[in-house]
KOLMAR-796747 format. One record per residue (C-alpha): residue in one letter; x negated, y, z negated. Coordinates in steps of 0.02 Angstrom, whole numbers, padded with zeros to 5 digits, always signed. Each point is the difference from the previous one (the first is absolute). Example, Ala and Ser with C-alpha at 12.3 -4.5 7.8 and 13.67 -1.06 7.14 Angstrom:
2
a-00615-00225-00390;s-00069+00172+00033;
END
This chain:
630
m-08062+02635-03109;s-00163-00099+00009;e-00050-00084+00163;t+00005-00173-00082;l+00179+00027-00059;a+00051+00066+00172;i-00066-00161+00081;l+00091-00105-00131;q+00163+00088+00040;k-00025-00004+00189;y-00036-00186+00017;w+00065-00084-00157;k+00143+00119-00048;h-00053+00009-00183;d-00001+00164-00096;a-00131-00047-00129;f-00144-00120-00029;r+00004-00139-00128;s-00140+00010-00127;p-00146-00023+00037;q+00023+00008+00191;d-00040+00186+00016;e-00153-00015-00113;i-00070-00144+00103;i+00032+00096+00162;n-00090+00154-00066;s-00147-00106-00058;i-00018-00071+00176;l+00016+00171+00080;d-00143+00055-00114;g-00104-00139+00079;k-00012-00108-00157;d+00003-00189-00012;t+00161-00043-00089;f+00080-00150-00086;g+00189-00010-00015;l+00074-00132-00116;m+00185+00020+00033;p+00129-00131-00047;t+00110-00068+00137;g+00125+00127+00065;g-00118+00145-00038;g-00018+00053+00182;k-00183-00046+00033;s+00005+00021+00190;i+00048+00185-00014;c-00165+00028-00091;f-00104-00034+00156;q+00126+00040+00136;i+00023+00184-00046;p-00185+00049-00017;a-00039-00096+00161;l+00132+00103+00093;m-00077+00161-00068;k-00175-00041+00062;d-00070-00016+00176;g-00040-00179+00049;i+00067-00171-00046;c+00030-00089-00165;l-00067-00178-00015;v+00117-00106-00107;i-00066-00169-00058;s+00134-00122-00060;p+00014-00191-00014;l+00188-00001+00027;v+00048-00019+00183;a+00186+00024-00034;l-00034+00161-00097;m-00115+00067+00137;k+00132-00032+00133;d+00135+00078-00107;q-00100+00159-00034;v-00052+00019+00182;q+00182-00017+00056;r+00055+00129-00128;l-00134+00123+00054;q+00042-00025+00183;k+00185+00034-00036;l-00055+00164-00080;g-00094+00044+00160;i-00172-00032-00078;k-00124-00099+00106;a-00059-00157-00091;i-00076-00168+00050;a-00027-00165-00092;l-00133-00128+00049;t+00090-00154-00065;g-00048-00183+00029;g+00035-00083+00167;i-00049+00152+00105;r-00123-00047+00136;s-00168+00089+00015;e+00048+00093+00160;e+00157+00067-00086;i-00103+00055-00151;i-00118+00095+00116;t+00149+00091+00077;l+00073+00041-00171;l-00167+00067-00063;d-00015+00104+00159;n+00169+00073-00043;c-00062+00041-00175;e-00154+00086+00069;f+00081+00101+00138;g+00188-00003-00034;n+00015+00115-00152;y+00058-00140-00114;k+00015+00039-00186;f-00003-00174-00080;l-00093-00161+00035;y+00052-00149-00108;l-00106-00157-00007;s-00042-00146-00114;p-00167-00009-00090;e-00043-00154+00104;r+00000+00109+00157;l-00147+00098-00070;q-00104-00160+00002;a-00006+00007+00190;d-00154+00106+00042;w+00070+00065+00164;i+00159+00063-00085;l-00104+00085-00134;e-00106+00083+00136;r+00158+00067+00083;i+00067+00065-00166;k-00164+00094-00030;n+00041+00105+00154;l+00173+00049-00063;p+00031+00170-00083;i+00044-00080-00168;n+00070+00128-00125;l+00048-00118-00142;i-00024-00184-00045;a+00144-00072-00100;i-00016-00173-00079;d+00171-00071-00042;e+00020-00148-00121;a-00172+00050-00066;h+00006-00132-00138;c-00049-00124+00138;v-00176+00074-00010;s-00027-00074-00172;q-00027-00184-00032;w+00095+00033-00163;g+00150+00062+00098;h+00149-00113+00034;d-00029-00009+00188;f-00188+00012+00027;r-00060+00005+00182;p-00189+00002+00029;a+00023+00096+00164;y+00045+00151-00108;l-00180+00004-00062;k-00054+00054+00175;i+00101+00162-00014;a-00139+00079-00101;n-00108-00003+00158;l+00112+00136+00072;k-00074+00118-00129;t-00164+00001+00095;h+00086+00043+00164;f+00122+00128-00071;p-00091+00077-00150;k+00105+00159-00002;v+00169-00084+00026;p+00102-00023-00160;f+00053-00175-00051;l+00170-00031-00079;a+00026-00166-00092;l+00180-00044-00038;t+00081-00142-00096;a+00160-00032-00095;s-00074-00121-00125;a-00174-00006-00074;t-00067-00028-00175;n-00139+00115-00063;r-00128-00135+00040;v+00060-00008+00181;l+00004+00189+00017;e-00182+00017-00055;d-00053-00142+00116;v+00089+00077+00151;i-00089+00166-00027;l-00167-00091-00009;q+00029-00113+00150;l+00063+00140+00113;g-00142+00115-00050;l+00119+00142-00043;e-00097+00156-00051;k+00065+00079-00161;p+00179-00042+00047;v+00145+00098-00070;i+00113-00131-00081;f+00188+00019-00010;k+00094-00129-00103;k+00187+00007-00005;s+00074-00080-00155;f+00058-00179+00020;a+00148+00040-00111;r+00164+00005+00097;k+00111+00080-00131;n+00159-00030+00098;i-00028-00187+00024;a+00064-00119-00134;y-00112-00154+00006;m+00102-00150-00054;v-00056-00180-00034;f+00138-00127-00034;e-00017-00186-00030;v+00158-00075+00074;e+00067-00172+00042;d+00105+00054+00149;k-00091+00132+00103;l+00137+00016+00131;y+00130+00038-00134;r-00111+00137-00075;i-00033+00073+00174;e+00188+00006+00029;q+00023+00097-00163;i-00139+00123+00044;l+00061+00034+00177;k+00181+00025-00055;k-00057+00124-00131;n-00116+00089+00124;p+00080-00004+00175;q-00135+00112+00077;p-00139-00061+00119;s-00101-00144-00075;i-00148-00110+00043;i-00020-00179-00063;y-00177-00067+00018;v-00030-00187+00020;r-00158-00100+00033;n+00042-00096+00159;r+00101+00006+00160;k+00120-00138-00049;s+00052+00093-00159;c+00030+00155+00107;s+00137-00074+00107;e+00072-00107-00141;t+00016+00144-00125;a+00075+00117+00132;s+00126-00135+00045;q+00046-00028-00184;l+00026+00187-00025;q+00109+00011+00155;s+00109-00140-00069;l+00020+00103-00159;g+00060+00149+00102;f-00160+00103+00008;k-00053+00070+00168;s-00178-00062+00020;t-00133-00051+00125;f-00179-00060-00008;y-00175+00042+00063;h-00158-00106+00014;g-00152-00023+00111;g+00082-00141+00101;l+00132+00112+00078;s-00021+00073+00173;i-00040+00185+00014;k+00178+00033+00061;e+00077-00095-00147;k-00110+00093-00123;e+00048+00167+00074;k+00185-00045+00004;n+00005-00059-00183;r-00108+00145-00058;n+00116+00126+00083;l+00156-00081-00073;w-00074+00027-00173;m-00076+00172+00033;n+00168+00062+00069;e+00090-00077-00151;e+00112-00112+00104;i-00054-00133-00124;q-00043+00015-00185;v-00135-00132-00026;m-00161-00043+00091;v-00070-00169-00052;a-00183-00001+00050;t-00174-00071-00018;n-00145+00121-00026;a-00001+00024+00190;f+00134+00132-00033;g-00055+00165-00070;m-00146+00073+00099;g+00059+00165+00071;i+00172-00017-00081;d+00046+00169-00070;k+00178-00009-00067;a+00025+00118-00145;n+00160-00065-00078;v-00042-00182-00036;k+00085-00032-00167;t-00061-00175-00040;v-00150-00108+00043;i+00021-00178-00064;h-00136-00133-00002;i+00068-00177-00019;h-00172-00082+00013;l-00158+00049-00093;p-00116+00116+00099;e-00182-00050+00024;s-00073+00158-00077;m+00050+00156-00095;e-00065+00102+00148;s+00124-00079+00121;y+00140+00005-00129;y-00027+00184-00034;q+00001+00043+00185;e+00159-00100+00036;a+00092+00057-00157;g-00052+00179+00041;r+00111+00002+00153;a+00143+00037-00119;g+00047+00175-00054;r-00101+00107+00118;d+00137+00131-00012;d-00051+00020-00184;k+00170-00062-00059;k+00011-00142-00124;a-00037-00168+00081;f-00034-00178-00054;a-00144-00121+00030;v+00061-00169-00060;l-00104-00158-00015;l+00103-00157-00031;t-00092-00149-00072;s+00041-00177-00053;p-00105-00129-00095;s-00053-00089+00161;d-00065+00158+00086;k-00174-00007-00076;a-00034-00176+00065;q+00071+00042+00171;a-00104+00158+00014;q-00154-00092-00062;s+00020-00126+00141;q+00035+00138+00126;f-00140+00122-00046;i-00137-00091-00094;n+00004-00184+00049;v-00002+00048+00184;l-00159+00104-00007;p-00127-00078+00120;d-00174-00044-00061;k-00156+00003+00108;k+00016-00184+00052;i+00177+00012+00071;l-00035+00172+00075;t-00143-00078+00100;q+00109-00146+00055;i+00143+00113+00055;y-00116+00117+00097;i-00084-00143+00093;k+00167-00084+00041;l+00070+00168+00056;c-00141+00015+00126;t+00028-00181+00054;y+00188+00033+00016;f-00034+00140+00125;q-00146-00094+00083;i-00130+00131-00046;a-00177-00063+00020;y-00139+00041-00124;g-00072+00172+00039;e+00153+00054+00099;g+00175+00070-00030;i-00028+00185-00031;n+00150+00108+00051;e+00102-00152+00055;q+00185+00011-00041;f+00123-00143-00031;s+00181-00024-00050;f+00010-00096-00162;n+00129-00107-00090;l-00055-00028-00179;n+00115-00149-00033;h-00059-00093+00156;f-00183+00030-00047;c+00027-00063-00178;q+00095-00155+00058;k-00134-00042+00128;y-00143+00002-00127;g+00095-00041-00161;f-00037+00166-00086;p+00116+00072-00136;t+00094+00146+00077;l-00017+00135-00133;k-00183-00034-00036;t-00035+00003+00188;f+00093+00164+00022;n-00100+00078-00144;a-00163-00063+00078;i+00043+00075+00170;q+00055+00162-00083;f-00167+00005-00092;l-00092-00023+00166;d+00105+00143+00067;r-00048+00115-00143;q-00183-00043+00023;g+00012+00050+00184;v-00045-00175+00063;l+00166-00002+00093;s+00157+00106+00014;l+00167-00076-00045;s+00157+00084+00065;q+00156-00070-00082;e+00124+00093+00108;y+00128-00114+00079;s-00021+00001+00189;e+00059-00087+00156;r-00146-00050+00110;i+00034-00015+00185;t-00126-00073+00122;m+00025-00025+00186;q-00090-00037+00164;f+00058+00016+00179;v-00011-00174+00080;i+00037+00050+00180;e-00108+00103+00118;s+00008+00190-00005;k+00079+00011+00173;e+00142-00112-00061;v+00025+00115-00150;i+00011+00150+00116;r+00128-00093+00106;y+00103-00038-00156;i-00004+00184-00050;s+00065+00052+00172;l+00147-00119-00023;n+00032+00055-00180;p-00026+00190-00004;n+00084+00016-00171;e-00148-00093-00078;e-00135+00096+00092;a-00040+00127-00138;v-00026-00136-00131;i-00105-00118+00108;l-00111+00140+00068;s-00026+00069-00176;i-00060-00173-00057;l-00116-00021+00151;r-00076+00173-00018;t-00025-00018-00189;y-00072-00178+00004;p-00100-00025+00162;g-00066-00170-00059;i+00173-00074-00018;y-00019-00109+00156;e-00156-00086-00069;s+00050-00044-00179;q+00134+00004-00134;t+00007+00182-00058;a+00080+00073-00156;i+00114+00144+00047;n+00062+00146-00103;l+00188+00004+00028;s+00027+00175-00072;l-00138+00071+00111;i+00076-00077+00157;a+00172+00061-00051;k-00069+00176-00017;k-00089-00006+00168;a+00150-00075+00091;s+00124+00115-00090;c+00113-00142-00056;e+00051-00098-00155;e-00103-00147-00065;a+00154-00112+00018;v-00001+00033+00188;i-00182-00056+00012;h+00041-00159-00098;s+00138-00045+00123;i-00111+00034+00151;l-00140-00108-00071;e+00122-00143-00035;k+00062+00013+00179;l-00178-00001+00071;k-00040-00152-00106;s+00155-00094+00058;r-00054+00029+00181;d-00178-00062-00035;i-00074+00171+00040;i-00083+00019-00170;d-00057-00111-00143;y+00077+00088-00150;h-00014-00036-00187;k+00066+00092-00151;k-00020-00043-00182;n+00022+00085-00167;n-00153+00033-00105;d-00014+00028-00186;a-00168+00085+00020;t-00146+00051+00110;i-00182-00032-00044;i-00147+00098+00072;f-00176-00062-00037;n-00113+00148-00041;e-00162-00099-00013;i-00085-00146+00086;r+00026-00170-00080;e-00140-00041-00123;d+00089-00119-00122;e-00090-00012-00170;r-00107+00152+00040;t+00156+00107+00017;i+00077-00068-00161;n-00162+00013-00101;r-00007+00186+00041;i+00173+00035-00070;s+00020-00132-00137;k-00060+00118-00140;y+00150+00110+00039;l+00114-00152-00010;e-00058-00039-00177;n+00028+00181-00055;q+00170+00004+00085;n+00059-00158-00089;k-00053+00066-00170;q+00088+00164+00037;k+00161-00089+00055;v+00004-00100-00163;a-00027+00158-00104;q+00137+00092+00095;f+00124-00141-00023;e-00036-00005-00186;s+00039+00186-00008;v+00172-00037+00074;l+00029-00135-00132;n-00051+00124-00134;y+00125+00126+00070;i+00147-00121-00012;n-00052-00085-00162;e-00042+00156-00102;k+00158+00032-00100;n-00064+00137-00115;v-00065+00135+00118;c+00091+00123+00114;k-00004-00066+00181;s-00044+00170+00071;r-00147+00013-00120;l-00060-00174+00049;i-00006+00052+00182;a-00087+00165-00035;e-00130-00082-00112;y-00036-00135+00130;f-00054+00139+00118;g-00106+00082-00135;e+00122+00136-00050;k+00042+00025-00182;a+00185+00034-00022;v+00034+00106-00153;a+00181-00051-00027;d+00121-00139+00041;c+00109+00032+00153;g+00165-00023-00093;i+00089-00085+00146;c-00087-00167+00033;s+00064-00169-00061;y-00113+00007-00154;c+00049+00177-00048;l+00185-00038+00019;s-00017-00158-00104;k-00075+00104-00141;e+00150+00115+00000;t+00126-00141+00003;k+00061-00045-00173;s-00072-00165-00054;i+00135-00133-00001;d+00001-00139-00128;s-00056-00150+00103;s+00074-00119-00127;l+00172+00078+00028;i-00014-00030+00188;s-00060-00177-00033;e+00155-00033-00106;k+00111+00065+00141;i-00089-00115+00125;i+00018-00154-00112;g+00185+00040-00022;l+00025+00008+00189;l-00099-00160+00032;k+00109-00093-00126;i+00142+00028+00124;q-00092-00047+00162;e-00165+00005+00095;m-00041+00172+00071;s-00128+00089+00108;s-00094+00152-00065;r+00103+00113+00111;e+00164-00071-00068;i-00064+00024-00178;q-00051+00180+00038;k+00171+00043+00071;l+00090-00070-00152;t-00115+00075-00133;k-00019+00169+00089;n-00185+00005-00049;t-00140+00045+00121;e-00082-00134+00104;d-00168+00027-00085;d+00076-00022-00173;i+00091-00159+00054;i-00158-00075+00075;f-00099+00042-00158;a+00132-00084-00110;l+00010-00153+00115;q-00190-00020-00005;n+00003+00004-00190;l+00139-00131-00006;l-00096-00111+00123;e-00161+00016-00101;n+00094-00047-00159;n+00074-00152+00088;k+00180+00057-00028;i+00052+00002+00183;a-00054-00085+00162;v-00001+00046+00185;k+00094-00117+00118;p-00058-00037+00179;n+00139+00117+00062;n-00084+00144-00096;k+00140+00003-00130;y-00033+00002-00186;s+00075-00122-00126;l-00014-00038-00186;k-00124-00134-00050;
END
């Protein structure tokens, strides 16, 4: 047995590699720069984790996804492998300690964002580490033609000069040929070995259905396929509403979005992973690090913003290589809704400048100041205060995040600040009278020595760990201390945290990054048009459309998508169905679903016949969505 396979079995309990994992690993072990284009679910992390474990030293992993970094570090730690992530919100003194651990503590993995490399002192510390491999995850972000371009990624090439003999591994799940070539150029990869796994997922049936009643079609799909399913929606409100509607129909379901607390996310995720429920209704916040093999159906009830994101989300179905379904449900109004959600809300340079300046004003940051300052942030309050449209503002702030001007964390959090308002000797006297609270109060005092002088944000989980008690116990103690006027105590829920990575320079800042904004907007429009082409193209296999979008020429139709199945279905005389419909409507008004049940024809055939009758002015649609004769 090879050493690579032995490590795979020891830590990951797999008996064989998926193609091309072993080839990528061998390329790295040979010291070659390597590019891995592996569709979602292909097991990209294994490709750098195994060679890093086989070599002396530490693997540097560069990723823009905080949630994914945390997830991978936790998984490695559970396997007994030493790993660290330098995520946002960590103070400089903590970073120094973590980097010391990397240098002297025999750690095997250091995860960080590309923005961290922009800090010279962090780069200097990294130069001193025994780096054995540099892995760049989500490598499409290097290219301005990629769907998530981040200029900070362009700095990664500088590592080549410091580590000329260390192999680079670029990984992505979605990149066109143009993006692939640009990534190789921008990273300065030297004669890279390129591994491209086919985008064809032969076991996934890609289905596109135009329907009037999406909930009714979902009900039919889930009854037919009672295995684990994901339903993707575009906003938080649709998450809870759709899950509630499914529950009322008898389906066990829950939901997942960025506005849930970490505990709620974990709880709902585990319910679905353990198959205590069938359906997870989610925004695109759900998916990173999710590795569930037996997902039977992934249903999109809103249009995705790009084929890249659709392919990744749909690709969470059928990882066990059994037949699975990726269903996209559309209705005539979807295009206009998606247009307003994706295209009309793209910020231009003028509003980007206004939002950035008002953001600085909102947090009272003076010109030339603000670097490394951190604030809790409520998007709705900010937009109401200055009269900005919410979605356009969010996109502007997200753009500033991707450019490295600031860091936006969208994780739900509860921020607690407090200050002791009595003298220290009185606090000591209180502790002597309340010994059960001693561990908590002393942990707070030792962790935050400035807590007598000013309002101080405290980390509840850290105090709970130091005091060896539950967070609920600390909450009750703080409420008690507040009621006795011993502390001034505030808690509030935050939708996000913002960290300013640069000093405030207003137009100068925006002028530097505005060229990227123009390119991004053009790219977003082109990507959205590719989605419209995917749903509107009625004469091409859906699997072929996806493969060709990513530059892969499919030689044959898949045979299982909605187009391929429609070819095999015997053509039905539309005029015969139309006659049936007219006969029914002579009796009474009916909905399309009632007509379908009585005629026993498919929903698609009924809708086609109804459209023809409407166009020929033979029937009309009532306000109650029922059809009648003219």
